[in-house]
C-alpha positions in Angstrom: -100.9 -114.7 -112.0 -103.3 -117.7 -112.2 -101.7 -119.5 -115.2 -98.6 -121.6 -115.2 -96.3 -122.0 -118.2 -95.8 -125.6 -119.2 -93.6 -126.9 -122.1 -96.7 -127.0 -124.3 -98.1 -123.6 -123.3 -99.9 -121.9 -120.4 -102.3 -123.8 -118.2 -104.6 -122.4 -115.6 -103.6 -123.3 -112.1 -107.0 -124.9 -111.5 -106.2 -127.5 -114.2 -102.8 -128.7 -112.8 -104.3 -131.5 -110.7 -101.8 -133.4 -108.6 -98.4 -131.9 -108.9 -94.9 -133.4 -108.3 -92.9 -130.1 -107.8 -89.4 -131.5 -107.9 -88.5 -134.2 -110.4 -86.1 -134.9 -113.4 -87.0 -136.6 -116.6 -84.0 -135.9 -118.9 -80.9 -135.5 -116.8 -77.1 -135.8 -117.0 -75.6 -136.3 -113.5 -72.7 -138.5 -114.8 -70.1 -136.3 -113.1 -71.2 -137.7 -109.7 -73.2 -140.9 -110.6 -71.6 -142.2 -113.8 -74.0 -144.1 -116.1 -76.8 -144.3 -113.5 -76.9 -140.5 -113.6 -77.6 -140.3 -117.4 -81.3 -140.1 -118.2 -81.7 -139.4 -121.9 -83.9 -142.2 -123.3 -87.0 -140.7 -124.7 -88.9 -144.0 -125.0 -88.0 -145.0 -121.5 -89.1 -141.6 -120.2 -92.5 -142.1 -121.8 -92.9 -145.5 -120.1 -91.9 -144.2 -116.7 -94.1 -141.0 -116.9 -97.0 -143.2 -118.0 -96.9 -144.8 -114.5 -97.4 -141.4 -112.9 -100.3 -140.5 -115.2 -102.0 -143.9 -114.5 -101.7 -143.2 -110.8 -103.5 -139.8 -111.2 -100.6 -137.4 -111.6 -101.4 -134.3 -113.5 -98.3 -132.1 -113.6 -94.6 -132.6 -113.0 -92.0 -129.8 -112.5 -88.8 -130.8 -114.3 -86.0 -129.0 -112.6 -83.1 -129.9 -114.8 -81.4 -126.6 -114.8 -78.4 -125.4 -116.8 -75.4 -127.7 -116.3 -77.5 -130.8 -116.0 -78.5 -131.6 -119.6 -81.8 -129.9 -119.9 -83.8 -131.1 -123.0 -86.7 -128.7 -123.8 -87.8 -130.3 -127.0 -87.7 -133.8 -125.6 -89.8 -132.6 -122.6 -92.4 -131.1 -125.0 -92.6 -134.4 -126.9 -92.9 -136.4 -123.7 -95.7 -134.1 -122.4 -97.6 -134.5 -125.7 -97.1 -138.3 -125.8 -98.2 -138.9 -122.2 -100.7 -136.1 -121.5 -98.7 -135.1 -118.4 -98.2 -131.4 -118.0 -94.5 -130.6 -117.5 -93.2 -127.3 -116.1 -89.6 -126.7 -117.1 -87.0 -125.0 -114.9 -84.4 -122.4 -115.7 -81.3 -121.0 -114.1 -78.1 -122.7 -113.0 -77.3 -125.7 -110.8 -74.2 -125.7 -108.4 -70.5 -126.0 -108.5 -68.9 -128.0 -110.2 -71.7 -128.0 -112.8 -71.6 -124.3 -113.5 -70.1 -123.2 -116.7 -67.3 -121.2 -115.1 -66.1 -119.6 -118.3 -69.6 -118.4 -119.2 -70.1 -117.1 -115.6 -66.8 -115.2 -115.7 -67.7 -113.4 -118.9 -71.3 -112.5 -118.0 -72.6 -110.1 -115.3 -75.2 -111.0 -112.8 -77.7 -108.9 -114.7 -76.8 -110.7 -117.9 -77.3 -114.1 -116.2 -80.7 -112.9 -115.0 -81.6 -111.7 -118.6 -80.8 -115.3 -119.9 -83.3 -116.7 -117.3 -85.8 -114.1 -118.3 -85.5 -115.1 -122.0 -86.1 -118.7 -121.1 -89.3 -117.6 -119.4 -90.6 -115.0 -121.8 -89.3 -116.3 -125.2 -88.1 -119.9 -124.8 -84.8 -121.8 -124.6 -82.7 -121.2 -127.6 -84.8 -121.4 -130.8 -87.1 -124.2 -129.4 -89.9 -121.9 -128.3 -90.2 -124.0 -125.2 -90.6 -121.7 -122.2 -89.7 -122.2 -118.6 -92.4 -121.9 -115.9 -90.2 -122.0 -112.8 -86.7 -120.8 -111.8 -84.5 -123.6 -110.6 -83.4 -125.8 -109.3 -80.7 -123.2 -108.3 -78.2 -124.8 -106.0 -75.3 -124.9 -103.7 -73.7 -127.5 -101.5 -72.7 -127.0 -97.8 -71.6 -123.4 -98.4 -72.5 -120.9 -101.1 -69.6 -120.1 -103.4 -69.2 -116.7 -105.0 -70.4 -118.0 -108.4 -73.4 -119.7 -106.8 -74.2 -116.4 -105.0 -74.3 -114.7 -108.4 -76.6 -117.4 -109.6 -79.0 -116.8 -106.7 -78.9 -113.1 -107.2 -79.6 -113.5 -111.0 -82.5 -115.8 -110.2 -83.9 -113.3 -107.8 -83.7 -110.5 -110.4 -85.3 -112.7 -113.0 -88.1 -113.5 -110.5 -88.7 -109.8 -109.9 -89.0 -109.2 -113.7 -91.3 -112.2 -114.4 -93.1 -113.1 -111.2 -92.0 -116.8 -111.7 -91.4 -118.9 -108.5 -87.9 -119.8 -107.4 -87.0 -123.4 -106.3 -83.7 -124.4 -104.7 -81.5 -127.3 -104.0 -80.5 -127.3 -100.3 -79.5 -130.9 -99.5 -78.0 -132.3 -96.3 -77.0 -129.0 -94.8 -79.3 -126.2 -93.5 -78.3 -123.9 -96.4 -81.9 -122.9 -97.2 -81.6 -120.1 -94.6 -78.6 -118.4 -96.2 -80.2 -119.0 -99.6 -83.2 -117.1 -98.4 -80.9 -114.4 -97.0 -79.5 -113.7 -100.5 -82.9 -113.8 -102.2 -84.4 -111.5 -99.7 -81.5 -109.1 -100.0 -82.5 -108.8 -103.7 -86.1 -108.1 -102.8 -87.7 -111.5 -103.2 -90.7 -112.4 -101.0 -89.9 -115.7 -99.2 -93.4 -116.8 -100.0 -92.3 -117.2 -103.6 -89.4 -119.5 -102.7 -89.3 -123.3 -102.4 -86.5 -124.7 -100.4 -85.9 -128.2 -101.7 -84.5 -131.3 -100.1 -85.5 -130.1 -96.7 -86.2 -133.6 -95.5 -82.5 -134.5 -96.0 -81.8 -132.1 -93.1 -83.0 -134.0 -90.0 -83.7 -130.9 -87.9 -87.3 -129.9 -87.1 -86.0 -126.5 -85.9 -84.6 -125.8 -89.3 -87.9 -126.7 -90.9 -89.7 -124.4 -88.6 -87.3 -121.6 -89.3 -87.9 -121.9 -93.0 -91.7 -121.8 -92.8 -91.8 -119.1 -90.2 -90.0 -116.9 -92.7 -92.7 -117.7 -95.2 -90.9 -120.0 -97.5 -92.3 -123.2 -99.0 -90.7 -126.3 -97.5 -90.3 -129.2 -99.8 -89.9 -132.8 -98.6 -88.8 -134.3 -102.0 -86.8 -137.3 -100.9 -89.8 -139.5 -100.7 -88.1 -142.4 -102.2 -88.9 -145.5 -100.2 -85.3 -146.4 -99.4 -86.2 -147.6 -95.9 -89.1 -147.7 -93.5 -87.0 -145.5 -91.3 -86.8 -142.7 -93.9 -90.5 -143.0 -94.7 -91.3 -142.8 -91.0 -89.0 -139.8 -90.5 -90.7 -138.0 -93.4 -94.1 -138.6 -92.0 -92.9 -137.4 -88.6 -91.6 -134.1 -90.2 -94.9 -133.6 -92.0 -97.0 -134.2 -88.9 -94.8 -131.9 -86.8 -95.3 -129.0 -89.2 -99.0 -129.6 -89.5 -99.2 -129.6 -85.7 -97.4 -126.2 -85.7 -100.0 -124.9 -88.1 -98.0 -125.0 -91.4 -99.9 -127.5 -93.5 -100.3 -124.7 -96.1 -96.5 -124.5 -96.6 -95.6 -128.1 -97.3 -94.8 -129.6 -100.7 -94.1 -133.3 -101.5 -92.1 -134.9 -104.3 -89.5 -137.6 -105.0 -86.6 -136.1 -106.9 -86.2 -138.9 -109.4 -82.7 -138.3 -110.8 -81.1 -141.8 -111.4 -82.0 -144.5 -113.9 -82.0 -147.0 -111.0 -85.0 -145.2 -109.5 -87.1 -146.0 -112.6 -89.6 -148.9 -112.2 -88.1 -150.4 -115.3 -85.0 -151.2 -113.2 -86.7 -152.1 -110.0 -86.9 -148.6 -108.5 -89.8 -146.6 -107.0 -90.8 -144.8 -110.2 -92.6 -141.5 -110.5 -95.8 -143.0 -108.9 -94.4 -144.1 -105.5 -95.6 -140.9 -103.7 -99.1 -141.5 -104.9 -99.5 -145.2 -104.8 -97.4 -146.1 -101.7 -96.6 -143.0 -99.6 -100.0 -141.4 -99.6 -101.5 -144.6 -98.0 -98.8 -144.3 -95.3 -99.8 -140.8 -94.6 -103.5 -141.8 -94.3 -102.6 -144.7 -92.0 -100.6 -142.3 -89.9 -103.8 -140.3 -89.2 -103.7 -137.6 -91.8 -107.1 -136.7 -93.4 -107.6 -137.0 -97.1 -108.2 -133.3 -97.3 -104.8 -132.6 -95.7 -103.0 -134.9 -98.2 -104.9 -133.2 -101.1 -103.8 -129.8 -99.8 -100.1 -130.9 -100.1 -100.5 -132.6 -103.5 -102.9 -130.2 -105.3 -103.6 -126.9 -103.6 -100.2 -126.1 -102.2 -98.2 -126.7 -105.4 -100.8 -124.7 -107.4 -100.3 -121.8 -105.0 -96.6 -122.2 -105.0 -96.4 -122.0 -108.8 -99.0 -119.2 -109.3 -98.2 -117.1 -106.3 -101.9 -117.2 -105.2 -102.3 -116.6 -101.5 
């Protein structure tokens, strides 16, 4: 597979350009963040995505899965308006965002079939097709319903070949996530473990990449010099261990306060401010391009 499905149709991997592999554009996280977690303003989204395009961004993976207010038609319009390629996610988020009534009346195979339909046909009657499975999620521990979500995602992956991306924040749950996916027959090389930089444990990072998974440092948000320095330390450590080819970088924009309109970092922080930090820390431009262009292309297409 060399093409990636975007909200406006398939795109060859070679045309993706710089990719942000873990972001949100239209999002409803009001359950935990109240009004700051509601991102549904189409005009504002266009302004904010425009900053990324101006900075050289080519593609964004929008991982607003079921339970978080996914908006396929708005994503398609935003892509057409800005020229940014958008890859839409499918699958389910975590407790308490899961539709428990729906889960209790559908088997794991039926949940998988719903994901497959998003990928092969489109969401509902929109015709907008998903190009990645996720973000599928859990918190500190994987609940029974979340385990079914992961198994359904695995089965959908095996039917479609589409990459799986996860939410594994603050706790080293990426390893048990991989356990479940591998039990279902998924190659870890087709799995992205998200929010890995929120787990401040280099041994955990090494354990993920040694199993073959993609490790995603997607909390590049400029909150503090300390956090920026820690992210750079994690990246340099993995490069030193020979795992440059397994690193992905993103920002996980998921709150209105992170928009540049409200004084936040915006979708372009990684490119305009963090990349210069990486270069100043001694990384070569070729290494940075590997993480921003080559690695996400390979992660999405499954190319070796």
